[in-house]
C-alpha positions, 0 to 999 in steps of 0.5 A: 500500500502506497502512502500519499501526502494529503497536501501535495500528493507526493508518494511518501513510501510503502507500507508492507506488512506480513500481517494481512489485517494491518492497515495504514492511513495518512492523516492531517491531524493526530488521531483523538482516540488511540486504540491498543494496537495503533502505531503512530508516526509523525513526520514532515512531508519532504516536498511541502514541509507540512506535518502529517501523521502515519497511523498503522493499525492491527485489527484482530 
């Protein structure tokens, strides 16, 4: 699954997981409710310098 910047559309990379139930999302705002199996990474886009949040979630 490719991760795309919501501001400028640049490809940030790929999210590869051996677990088929894992999902990745790119968000503009930090998530309000954290679940047990969330991993959050915040970064700035290389192209537009906007702050974005990458959320990986593992679903049972």
